[in-house]
Structures are given as C-alpha cells and as structure tokens.
N, C-alpha and C positions, 0 to 999 in steps of 0.2 A: 652575661651570667653563665652562658654555656662554657666559656673558656675557664672560668673558675671551677666549674664542676669537673671538667677534664683534668685540670691541674690537681685538684684534690684527689681524684681517683688515681691519677698517675703517682702521686705521693704515697698513697696507701698501698698500691701495688708494688711500688719500688721498695718501700720499707719491708713489706712481707717477703719479697724476693731476697732482700739483703739478709733478713733473719734466717731464711731457709738455707742460703748459701753459706752463711757463717756457721750454722749448726752442722752442716755437712762437713765443712772444713775442720771444725773442732773435733768431730768424730774421727777424722783422719789424722789428728794431732797437729793441725795447723791452727795457731792462735793469732789473734789480732793484737796482742800485747796490751790490751785495754784492761786495766785493773779496776775492780769495783770501787776502790778508794778514790779513784780519779773522777768518778761520776758524782755530780752534785745531786742531792735528793730533791732540790727545788731551785728554780732559777732565782728565787728571792733570797736564797741563802748563799753567802759568799763562802766558797770552799777554801779550806786551808790545808796545808800539808803537814799538820801536826801529827 
C-alpha cells in the first residue's frame, strides 16, 4: 500500500511541476503546440477532427 501512496503523490507532484514549468514557458513565448481542439472533453467521447 505504501508504494501506491508514493506513486500517487509522485504523480500529483509531477503534474503540478509540469503545469508550473509550462506556464513559465508560455509567459516567455514558448508554447507546446497543443491546441484545445485536440483535447477530448471526456475519455468516453471519441474526438473527431471536424
């Protein structure tokens, strides 16, 4: 059980760090080329490129 707790906390910390670094990069004009249209609103919905 302890390994699952550490894995969960590592995932939360990693995603927060990723958001912080991407925000700083965006403020400096560096983008990740991810478009909002490419992100599905839900995994149950199949995205199309319409």
